[in-house]
N, C-alpha and C positions, 0 to 999 in steps of 0.2 A: 240837518238833524244828526243826533249822535250816531256814530258808526260802531254799534255794539258787535262784539265778537264772542259773546257767551251769555248764557242765561243761568241765573243762580236762584235756587229755591232756598229760602231761609225760614226755619221753623224753631219751635221751642225745644224739642228733643224730649226723650223719655227713656226710662230704663228698659232693658230687654232681657232681664233675668233677675232672680232674687238678689244676687250679689251686687247688682247695679243700683239698687234702690237707695240705700243710704248715701253712697257717694253722689248720686244724682241730686238728692234732696239737699245735701250739703253745698253742691254747686249753686242750686237755685237760691238758697238762703244765705250765701256767703256774706259776711259782714253785717248781718241783721240781728245777731244776738238771739237767735231762736233757741229756746231751751230744748234739751234732748227729748223730754217727754212729748213735746209737740211734734218733733220730727218722727218719733216712734208712732204717734197717732196717725200721721199722714201715711207713714210707711205701711201701716196695716191695710190701707185702702188698696195698695199695690199687691199686697200678699193675697188678697181675695182673687186676684187675676194672675197668680203665679209669678208675681214680681215683674210683669210685663205691661208697659203702657202700649196702647194701640197706635200711638201717634207715629212712630217710626215706620211701621209697615204702611200706614196710610200715606206717608210722604213718599215711600218707594212706589206705591201704586200710582200716586199722583204724578210723579216725575216720569213714570213710564207712559201714562196717558198723555201727558204734555208732549212727549217725544213723538207719539203717533199723530197728535193733532198738528204739531209743528210741521211734520213731514207732509201731511195732507194740505196744509196751507202754504207750503213752500218756504217756511221759515227755517233757514239753515244755521242753527246755533247749537254748539255743544252745551250740554246741560250739567250743572253741578248742584250739589245739595250740601248745606251746612246748618248745624243746630247751635242754638245758644247754650244749652246746658248738658248735652250728651253727644256721644259719637253719632255721626261724624261731626266733630266740632267745626264751627265756622272758621276759626283761625287756621285749622289744618286744611280746610277746603280752599281758602283764599291762598294759602301757601302753594297748594297744588296748582291752582289757576295761574299763579305767577310763574311757576316752573313750566307750565304748558305754553307760556307766552301770551296769555290773555292780557289785553290792555284795557278794555272797558266792558263791563258786564251790566246787564239789567237784572234787578233782583225783584222777585215776588215773595212777599212776606205773608205767612198764613194768618193774617189778621187784616180785616178790611176797614178798621176804624182808627180814629185818632185819639191817642192818650199817651202818657209816658210809657206805660208797659206794653201797649199794643202798636206803637209807632216809634217814638223817639228812642226808646231803649234799643230797638233793633238797629236804628241808624247809628247809635253809639257803638253797638256791638260790631257793626260792619267796619266802622272806622278803627276800632281797637284791633280787629283782625288784620286790617290793612297795615296798621302800624307795626304789628308783629311780623308781618311778611316782609317788611322792609321796602327799600326804594323801588323794587320791581313789582310791587303790588298793583293790581289793576284798579282803575277807578270803578266804583260800583254805584249805580243809581237805583234807588228804590222806586217801584211802581206806585202810583197814586192810590189813595183810598178808593175802595170799590164797593162800599156798602150799598150804594144805590144803582149799581150796574145791573142791567137786565139779566146778565149771566149769573148774578148772585141771588137776585130776588126770585126769578122764575123757578129754579130748583127747589127753593123753600116752599113756594106755593104748591108745586106738584107734590112734594113730600107731605105737606099739610093736608092736601086733599086725600092722599092715601091713608094718613093717620085718622082722619075723620071717618073714612070708610071702614076702618078696623074697630070702631066703637060699636057697642050694641045698637041695633037699628033704632030702638026707641029713643036714644039720646043724641043721635047723630045731628039732627037738624038744629038743635038748640045748644049744642056744646059750646063752651067759651074758649077763646084763644088766650093762651098764656105764653108770651114771648120771654125768653130768658137770656141773660148775658152774664159774664163774669163780673161780680162786684169788684169795685176798687174803692180806695179811700175817697171821701168826698173832696178832700184837698187835691187829690190827683185829678179827679174829674173836673174840678173848677179850673185847673191849670191847663186843661187840654184845649188846643187851638188858640188862635190869636185873640179871640174874644172870650175864651173860657167856656166850659160846659160843652165842648164839642162831642165828647164821647157819648153822653146820654142823649144829646140832640140827634146824632147820627143813628144811634140804636132806635130811637123813637121813630125816626123817618123810615128806616128799613122795616120796622114792624108795621107802620101805617101802610107802606106800599104792599107788603104781603097780604095784610088784611083786606086792602082794596082789591087786589087781584082775586082773592078768594071770593069776595062779594060779587065780582063780575062773573066768576065761574059758576057760582051757586045760585045767583039771583037774589040773595038776601045778605044783609050784614050780620056779623056776629060781634058780641061784646068782646073787647080785647084789652090787655094791659101788659106793659113791659115791667118785668120784675127781675130780680137778680139772684145769683146763686154763687156757691163756692167761696163765700167769705171765709177768710182765715186769719183775720187780724184781731188784736185785743179789743175787748168791749169798750174801752175808753176812747178809741179812735173811731169817729163816725165814718161809716161806709155807705155806699149807695144801697137803697132798699126800695120796696120791701123785699124780703127774702121769699123765694118761691114757695117754701113750705108754709110760711105764714099766710101767703096769698091763697094757697090751696085750702087752708083751714077756713079762711074768710068765705071762699066760694062755696064750700060745703055748708057752712052755717047759713049762707044766704039761699040755699036751695038750688044751686046750679046743678043741672042734670048730668053734666060731664065736662071734660076738659081736654083740649089738645095743647100739648106743650111743644113750643117751637124754639129750639136753641139758636136764636138768631145771631148771637154773639160768637158763634163758633163755625169753622169751616169744615170740621171733620168730627167724627164720633170718638174723641179721645177720652181720657179717664174722667174728666169733669162731667162729661155727658153720660157715660155709661155707669158711673158710680153715683154722682149727685142726683141725676134724674132717673135713670133706669132702675136704680136700687133704692136710694133714700126717698126721693119724691114719690116713686111708684108705691113703695111700702106705705107711706103716709096716706096716699090716695085710697089704697085698699082699706086701710083702717078707718078712713072717713066714709067709706062707701061711695066714693066719687069715681066713676069710670074715667080712666085716663089713658090717652094714647100719646106717644111721643113721635114727632116728625123727625125724619132723618136730616142730617146736615148735608151740604152739597157734595163733599167727598170727591169722588171722581165722576160726578154727573157730567154727561157730555156738554151740557150748556155751560157749566162752570169751567170745564177745561177749555172750551172754545173762548170763554171770556178772557182767560189768561193769554191765549194766543192773540186775541184782539188788542189787549192792553200792550203787549209787546210790540205788535205791528203799529199801533197808534203812536207809541213813543219813538219808534224808528222812522216814522213819517210815511209808512207805506199804507196807512189806512186812516180814513177820517174818523175822528173820535165818535164812538157810539154814544148817542145822547143819554145822559143820566136820567133816571126816572125821578119824578117828584120835583120839588122846588129847591131842595137844599143842595148847595154846590158840593161837588165831589172833592174839592180841594185842589191845591196847585200840583202841577206835575213834579215840582221839586220843593220839598219841605224847607221852609226857612230855618236858619240855624237856631232860632229861639222858640220854635214851636214845641208844644207839649213838654215843658221842662219838668225835671224831677221835682216833686212837691217837697216843700221844706218841712217834712215831718219825720219823726222816728217811729218805726213800727216794730218795736220790740215784741217778740212773740209771733210775728207774722211769718207763716211758713211758706208763703209765696204760692204762685199758681201751680196746679198739677196739670200734667199733660199726658 
C-alpha cells in the first residue's frame, strides 16, 4: 500500500475581509468573461457578512479536529491545507510540502461527489500545483468519493432530527424533507462519471439514505425531494433543477405543513448555505407562511472527522474499508484520467461557485 508521509486538506477558499472579495471572485471566474455587474452582484452577498466567507475558518477548525482524531487513532501524519481560489493557495502549500521533504501525500477534498467542479477540477488543481512546485513536488493522491459513507450520512441524519425538533410542534410530524445541492450545468452533470449523470445519482442516493435513516429513527416515512440551489449561469444554459425556491412555492401551494431543508451537497455551512438558504430561502418561506428549519452540515461533527481518519487508514492499508451504505458504488480509489471531464460549453456570465 502507498507509504504516505503527509495529509493534505484541499478546499475552495474564500475571502477573509472586504478587500479580498473582488480579487477572490476574479480568481473564481478567471477566463469566463463574467461581466463586472455580475461580479458586483455576487460581491454584495459577501458584504452582508463583512466581506468574510465562513469557509476558511471552517477549514481551520476541521484540520484542528482531524489532528486530534489522528492522534487518538495513532495516525502520525503532518497536516497541510491548500485552497483553490484564496489563501492559503494550493500551489503555495504544495511548494511548502516539497520544501519540507514530503514525497507522497493523501488529499481530502471538501466535496464528497463526482463531477467536473467537485472532483476533476480539484485533481487538475493538484497537478497544476505540483507542476508549479517543480521536480521535487510530492505525489498527491485524492481520497475517494464519500457521499455514502456512514460518517457522512449519520451527521446529516442527526442534524435533520434536530431541525425537525425546532419546528413548531404542530407541524413536526408531517414536515417534508428538501435536500439541496449546488446546481451545475446539465452538460457538466451528464459528463460526470464513466457512464454520465454521476453527480445527480450520488446526490439522490445520499438523500435517500438520510431519509431512510430518519424513517427508522422516527418510525414513519416523510416525503422528500432533491432540489438545487446557487445557480449563477445565464438563462440560455440549462442547469440542474428544480431550484429550491421554486420547490418551496410548490410545497406551500400544495398545503405542506412545514419543511426541513438539508444541504446534502455541502460539508460545511459556508456562504452558499448561510446566504442562499438561511437568508433567501428562509425569507421566501416566511412570506409563504411555510415553517422552515435548516439542518446543519457535517462541519466538525465527530463522526465526520472520524470518517476522514478512516478513509486515510483505509488507503494506507491499516483498516478494512468501512462498507458504503446503499447500493451505489462509492467509486474507485484512484479516479481514471478521463473521469468527469470539463463540459464542452461556454458559460458567459457564470460567476462561479461561492464559498
